[in-house]
N, CA, C and O atoms as a DFTB+ gen file, in Angstrom:
396 C
 N C O
     1  1     -21.275     216.719      15.906
     2  2     -21.831     217.358      14.734
     3  2     -20.726     217.801      13.783
     4  3     -20.986     218.001      12.597
     5  1     -19.526     217.956      14.264
     6  2     -18.451     218.438      13.411
     7  2     -17.818     217.330      12.575
     8  3     -16.959     217.610      11.739
     9  1     -18.230     216.063      12.787
    10  2     -17.670     214.977      11.986
    11  2     -18.109     215.067      10.525
    12  3     -17.327     214.788       9.616
    13  1     -19.346     215.453      10.310
    14  2     -19.911     215.513       8.967
    15  2     -20.130     216.964       8.572
    16  3     -20.383     217.823       9.416
    17  1     -20.029     217.221       7.273
    18  2     -20.359     218.574       6.832
    19  2     -21.877     218.704       6.696
    20  3     -22.601     217.711       6.776
    21  1     -22.344     219.911       6.494
    22  2     -23.781     220.186       6.478
    23  2     -24.494     219.470       5.343
    24  3     -25.637     219.040       5.504
    25  1     -23.840     219.336       4.204
    26  2     -24.464     218.677       3.058
    27  2     -24.687     217.195       3.326
    28  3     -25.729     216.654       2.955
    29  1     -23.737     216.536       3.956
    30  2     -23.889     215.115       4.272
    31  2     -25.044     214.896       5.236
    32  3     -25.840     213.973       5.058
    33  1     -25.135     215.739       6.251
    34  2     -26.235     215.629       7.207
    35  2     -27.561     215.875       6.504
    36  3     -28.549     215.199       6.793
    37  1     -27.595     216.838       5.583
    38  2     -28.827     217.141       4.854
    39  2     -29.252     215.976       3.966
    40  3     -30.442     215.674       3.872
    41  1     -28.303     215.324       3.321
    42  2     -28.644     214.180       2.463
    43  2     -29.178     213.025       3.300
    44  3     -30.145     212.370       2.912
    45  1     -28.550     212.775       4.450
    46  2     -29.068     211.730       5.343
    47  2     -30.465     212.076       5.854
    48  3     -31.336     211.210       5.927
    49  1     -30.673     213.332       6.205
    50  2     -31.996     213.767       6.660
    51  2     -33.048     213.643       5.569
    52  3     -34.173     213.217       5.831
    53  1     -32.683     214.016       4.342
    54  2     -33.609     213.880       3.216
    55  2     -33.922     212.432       2.910
    56  3     -35.065     212.095       2.600
    57  1     -32.911     211.565       2.994
    58  2     -33.141     210.136       2.760
    59  2     -34.047     209.548       3.835
    60  3     -34.910     208.722       3.539
    61  1     -33.851     209.970       5.082
    62  2     -34.715     209.496       6.163
    63  2     -36.152     209.964       5.954
    64  3     -37.090     209.193       6.154
    65  1     -36.330     211.218       5.553
    66  2     -37.670     211.735       5.274
    67  2     -38.311     210.997       4.107
    68  3     -39.518     210.754       4.112
    69  1     -37.512     210.640       3.109
    70  2     -38.028     209.886       1.965
    71  2     -38.502     208.504       2.393
    72  3     -39.585     208.072       1.998
    73  1     -37.706     207.808       3.194
    74  2     -38.087     206.469       3.658
    75  2     -39.341     206.544       4.525
    76  3     -40.257     205.738       4.363
    77  1     -39.385     207.503       5.442
    78  2     -40.569     207.665       6.291
    79  2     -41.788     207.988       5.435
    80  3     -42.872     207.461       5.682
    81  1     -41.623     208.845       4.436
    82  2     -42.733     209.185       3.552
    83  2     -43.234     208.004       2.748
    84  3     -44.443     207.832       2.595
    85  1     -42.327     207.186       2.229
    86  2     -42.749     206.010       1.460
    87  2     -43.446     204.980       2.345
    88  3     -44.416     204.351       1.923
    89  1     -42.953     204.806       3.570
    90  2     -43.618     203.883       4.499
    91  2     -45.003     204.404       4.858
    92  3     -45.966     203.638       4.873
    93  1     -45.115     205.701       5.147
    94  2     -46.418     206.283       5.470
    95  2     -47.372     206.173       4.289
    96  3     -48.556     205.886       4.469
    97  1     -46.866     206.399       3.085
    98  2     -47.706     206.282       1.896
    99  2     -48.198     204.851       1.713
   100  3     -49.376     204.626       1.434
   101  1     -47.287     203.876       1.871
   102  2     -47.668     202.469       1.704
   103  2     -48.675     202.041       2.766
   104  3     -49.635     201.335       2.460
   105  1     -48.462     202.463       4.010
   106  2     -49.419     202.123       5.068
   107  2     -50.777     202.759       4.804
   108  3     -51.810     202.110       4.965
   109  1     -50.780     204.017       4.402
   110  2     -52.035     204.699       4.109
   111  2     -52.771     204.025       2.956
   112  3     -53.993     203.883       2.999
   113  1     -52.044     203.615       1.941
   114  2     -52.645     203.019       0.750
   115  2     -53.136     201.598       1.010
   116  3     -54.247     201.243       0.615
   117  1     -52.310     200.780       1.679
   118  2     -52.609     199.355       1.813
   119  2     -53.333     198.975       3.095
   120  3     -54.175     198.077       3.072
   121  1     -53.036     199.624       4.202
   122  2     -53.612     199.218       5.485
   123  2     -54.869     200.015       5.800
   124  3     -55.918     199.434       6.079
   125  1     -54.772     201.340       5.757
   126  2     -55.908     202.166       6.119
   127  2     -56.871     202.383       4.954
   128  3     -58.048     202.667       5.178
   129  1     -56.409     202.258       3.749
   130  2     -57.266     202.556       2.603
   131  2     -57.558     204.044       2.491
   132  3     -58.593     204.436       1.952
   133  1     -56.677     204.852       2.982
   134  2     -56.848     206.304       2.989
   135  2     -57.269     206.770       4.375
   136  3     -57.926     206.033       5.109
   137  1     -56.900     207.960       4.721
   138  2     -57.301     208.527       5.998
   139  2     -56.456     208.098       7.189
   140  3     -56.955     208.081       8.314
   141  1     -55.195     207.754       6.973
   142  2     -54.314     207.377       8.079
   143  2     -54.030     208.598       8.951
   144  3     -53.743     209.675       8.428
   145  1     -54.107     208.444      10.279
   146  2     -53.791     209.580      11.155
   147  2     -52.335     210.022      10.978
   148  3     -51.428     209.191      10.996
   149  1     -52.117     211.299      10.811
   150  2     -50.779     211.843      10.652
   151  2     -50.226     211.772       9.241
   152  3     -49.081     212.160       9.007
   153  1     -51.016     211.286       8.301
   154  2     -50.545     211.126       6.919
   155  2     -50.101     212.456       6.321
   156  3     -49.047     212.532       5.689
   157  1     -50.894     213.494       6.515
   158  2     -50.563     214.794       5.930
   159  2     -49.322     215.411       6.566
   160  3     -48.603     216.171       5.917
   161  1     -49.071     215.089       7.826
   162  2     -47.876     215.618       8.492
   163  2     -46.625     214.933       7.960
   164  3     -45.632     215.596       7.659
   165  1     -46.669     213.591       7.840
   166  2     -45.507     212.852       7.357
   167  2     -45.148     213.222       5.918
   168  3     -43.971     213.247       5.557
   169  1     -46.153     213.507       5.105
   170  2     -45.908     213.766       3.689
   171  2     -46.044     215.239       3.310
   172  3     -46.252     215.565       2.141
   173  1     -45.926     216.120       4.289
   174  2     -46.069     217.549       4.014
   175  2     -45.071     218.075       2.982
   176  3     -45.483     218.801       2.078
   177  1     -43.766     217.741       3.072
   178  2     -42.834     218.271       2.058
   179  2     -43.171     217.810       0.641
   180  3     -43.091     218.597      -0.303
   181  1     -43.544     216.551       0.489
   182  2     -43.896     216.042      -0.832
   183  2     -45.175     216.660      -1.364
   184  3     -45.259     217.006      -2.542
   185  1     -46.177     216.801      -0.493
   186  2     -47.435     217.417      -0.908
   187  2     -47.238     218.887      -1.261
   188  3     -47.894     219.408      -2.163
   189  1     -46.340     219.547      -0.552
   190  2     -46.041     220.950      -0.833
   191  2     -45.522     221.113      -2.261
   192  3     -45.945     222.019      -2.979
   193  1     -44.610     220.241      -2.667
   194  2     -44.072     220.348      -4.025
   195  2     -45.085     219.917      -5.073
   196  3     -45.104     220.466      -6.175
   197  1     -45.930     218.941      -4.746
   198  2     -46.952     218.549      -5.720
   199  2     -47.906     219.698      -6.007
   200  3     -48.271     219.927      -7.160
   201  1     -48.311     220.421      -4.975
   202  2     -49.301     221.486      -5.147
   203  2     -48.687     222.736      -5.769
   204  3     -49.271     223.323      -6.680
   205  1     -47.512     223.149      -5.287
   206  2     -46.973     224.448      -5.686
   207  2     -45.887     224.398      -6.754
   208  3     -45.553     225.437      -7.324
   209  1     -45.327     223.231      -7.043
   210  2     -44.290     223.147      -8.075
   211  2     -44.791     222.351      -9.272
   212  3     -44.818     222.861     -10.392
   213  1     -45.185     221.112      -9.042
   214  2     -45.505     220.226     -10.160
   215  2     -46.884     220.474     -10.749
   216  3     -47.053     220.354     -11.963
   217  1     -47.875     220.817      -9.934
   218  2     -49.222     221.027     -10.475
   219  2     -49.281     222.185     -11.473
   220  3     -49.906     222.032     -12.523
   221  1     -48.661     223.334     -11.195
   222  2     -48.689     224.395     -12.209
   223  2     -47.940     224.026     -13.495
   224  3     -48.301     224.488     -14.577
   225  1     -46.897     223.192     -13.376
   226  2     -46.139     222.805     -14.566
   227  2     -46.839     221.714     -15.363
   228  3     -46.811     221.724     -16.594
   229  1     -47.465     220.777     -14.668
   230  2     -48.131     219.640     -15.310
   231  2     -49.630     219.753     -15.060
   232  3     -50.162     219.142     -14.134
   233  1     -50.306     220.543     -15.896
   234  2     -51.716     220.803     -15.641
   235  2     -52.596     219.594     -15.933
   236  3     -53.682     219.474     -15.365
   237  1     -52.155     218.709     -16.797
   238  2     -52.930     217.505     -17.085
   239  2     -52.763     216.501     -15.956
   240  3     -51.741     216.494     -15.270
   241  1     -53.754     215.666     -15.767
   242  2     -53.671     214.601     -14.766
   243  2     -52.624     213.592     -15.218
   244  3     -52.645     213.146     -16.365
   245  1     -51.707     213.229     -14.322
   246  2     -50.659     212.276     -14.675
   247  2     -50.916     210.953     -13.966
   248  3     -51.693     210.884     -13.015
   249  1     -50.254     209.911     -14.440
   250  2     -50.440     208.574     -13.891
   251  2     -49.872     208.475     -12.482
   252  3     -49.211     209.389     -11.989
   253  1     -50.150     207.328     -11.844
   254  2     -49.772     207.110     -10.455
   255  2     -48.262     207.111     -10.251
   256  3     -47.762     207.834      -9.388
   257  1     -47.527     206.319     -11.025
   258  2     -46.091     206.153     -10.785
   259  2     -45.290     207.425     -11.020
   260  3     -44.411     207.731     -10.215
   261  1     -45.551     208.185     -12.087
   262  2     -44.829     209.464     -12.210
   263  2     -45.160     210.436     -11.074
   264  3     -44.292     211.172     -10.605
   265  1     -46.422     210.430     -10.637
   266  2     -46.805     211.312      -9.538
   267  2     -46.125     210.886      -8.239
   268  3     -45.692     211.739      -7.464
   269  1     -46.023     209.577      -7.992
   270  2     -45.324     209.088      -6.801
   271  2     -43.843     209.457      -6.860
   272  3     -43.249     209.815      -5.843
   273  1     -43.249     209.369      -8.049
   274  2     -41.843     209.766      -8.202
   275  2     -41.657     211.252      -7.907
   276  3     -40.731     211.627      -7.188
   277  1     -42.528     212.102      -8.457
   278  2     -42.427     213.540      -8.216
   279  2     -42.652     213.865      -6.741
   280  3     -41.982     214.731      -6.178
   281  1     -43.595     213.169      -6.126
   282  2     -43.863     213.350      -4.699
   283  2     -42.636     212.971      -3.874
   284  3     -42.259     213.691      -2.950
   285  1     -42.017     211.846      -4.206
   286  2     -40.829     211.387      -3.480
   287  2     -39.649     212.330      -3.697
   288  3     -38.888     212.601      -2.769
   289  1     -39.501     212.822      -4.906
   290  2     -38.446     213.790      -5.200
   291  2     -38.633     215.058      -4.368
   292  3     -37.675     215.592      -3.809
   293  1     -39.858     215.526      -4.295
   294  2     -40.145     216.702      -3.479
   295  2     -39.944     216.449      -2.001
   296  3     -39.441     217.312      -1.282
   297  1     -40.334     215.267      -1.543
   298  2     -40.145     214.899      -0.136
   299  2     -38.658     214.961       0.217
   300  3     -38.278     215.530       1.240
   301  1     -37.830     214.374      -0.635
   302  2     -36.382     214.364      -0.398
   303  2     -35.794     215.772      -0.477
   304  3     -35.025     216.175       0.396
   305  1     -36.153     216.515      -1.516
   306  2     -35.539     217.827      -1.750
   307  2     -35.899     218.828      -0.657
   308  3     -35.020     219.507      -0.126
   309  1     -37.169     218.923      -0.320
   310  2     -37.587     219.909       0.685
   311  2     -37.015     219.558       2.054
   312  3     -36.528     220.435       2.768
   313  1     -37.072     218.285       2.421
   314  2     -36.516     217.880       3.718
   315  2     -35.010     218.120       3.766
   316  3     -34.488     218.553       4.793
   317  1     -34.309     217.846       2.676
   318  2     -32.861     218.074       2.642
   319  2     -32.523     219.550       2.804
   320  3     -31.603     219.901       3.543
   321  1     -33.252     220.400       2.127
   322  2     -32.990     221.842       2.227
   323  2     -33.267     222.344       3.646
   324  3     -32.498     223.142       4.182
   325  1     -34.353     221.885       4.249
   326  2     -34.681     222.310       5.614
   327  2     -33.613     221.837       6.600
   328  3     -33.187     222.600       7.467
   329  1     -33.182     220.590       6.470
   330  2     -32.130     220.077       7.360
   331  2     -30.826     220.834       7.133
   332  3     -30.125     221.152       8.094
   333  1     -30.494     221.124       5.892
   334  2     -29.264     221.862       5.597
   335  2     -29.302     223.259       6.212
   336  3     -28.334     223.692       6.837
   337  1     -30.423     223.965       6.034
   338  2     -30.543     225.305       6.609
   339  2     -30.434     225.272       8.131
   340  3     -29.766     226.118       8.726
   341  1     -31.085     224.303       8.757
   342  2     -31.001     224.190      10.215
   343  2     -29.586     223.863      10.673
   344  3     -29.116     224.418      11.666
   345  1     -28.908     222.977       9.969
   346  2     -27.545     222.603      10.338
   347  2     -26.594     223.790      10.216
   348  3     -25.781     224.033      11.108
   349  1     -26.694     224.519       9.124
   350  2     -25.830     225.689       8.930
   351  2     -26.113     226.742      10.003
   352  3     -25.182     227.330      10.553
   353  1     -27.378     226.979      10.299
   354  2     -27.741     227.970      11.314
   355  2     -27.224     227.574      12.690
   356  3     -26.665     228.405      13.406
   357  1     -27.405     226.322      13.062
   358  2     -26.944     225.858      14.374
   359  2     -25.428     225.947      14.471
   360  3     -24.896     226.356      15.502
   361  1     -24.739     225.572      13.419
   362  2     -23.269     225.656      13.447
   363  2     -22.784     227.095      13.575
   364  3     -21.821     227.362      14.294
   365  1     -23.439     228.022      12.885
   366  2     -23.037     229.426      12.996
   367  2     -23.326     229.971      14.387
   368  3     -22.530     230.730      14.939
   369  1     -24.462     229.587      14.952
   370  2     -24.780     230.037      16.308
   371  2     -23.801     229.469      17.326
   372  3     -23.391     230.171      18.251
   373  1     -23.428     228.220      17.167
   374  2     -22.454     227.621      18.081
   375  2     -21.072     228.237      17.907
   376  3     -20.331     228.376      18.881
   377  1     -20.718     228.607      16.687
   378  2     -19.425     229.248      16.446
   379  2     -19.382     230.640      17.074
   380  3     -18.364     231.032      17.643
   381  1     -20.470     231.378      16.975
   382  2     -20.535     232.711      17.579
   383  2     -20.514     232.587      19.101
   384  3     -19.879     233.389      19.787
   385  1     -21.193     231.605      19.609
   386  2     -21.267     231.401      21.058
   387  2     -19.907     231.033      21.652
   388  3     -19.603     231.405      22.786
   389  1     -19.099     230.313      20.898
   390  2     -17.805     229.875      21.422
   391  2     -16.740     230.971      21.383
   392  3     -15.662     230.811      21.955
   393  1     -17.038     232.073      20.715
   394  2     -16.055     233.171      20.647
   395  2     -15.954     233.871      21.936
   396  3     -15.180     234.819      22.065
């Protein structure tokens, strides 16, 4: 864990969450036609930002592609912040433990 700094790990984690979210979205849209099991869990960070960040700012209904972009941006940002916070916390706990 000491090879990479916390920001690098967070960016990789956010990118992984983004890829997983886009795959889950594509499967839900094209294969299941909506209602894929676990869809809300995989896309929770993106849905969180759509409801609590973008919806109050953009009260009008927006088109599909801008909404998908905002959803993906939120998926990446929230997952990156969560991974960063966890990485920093774990490193501090391990540093205290080694003293």
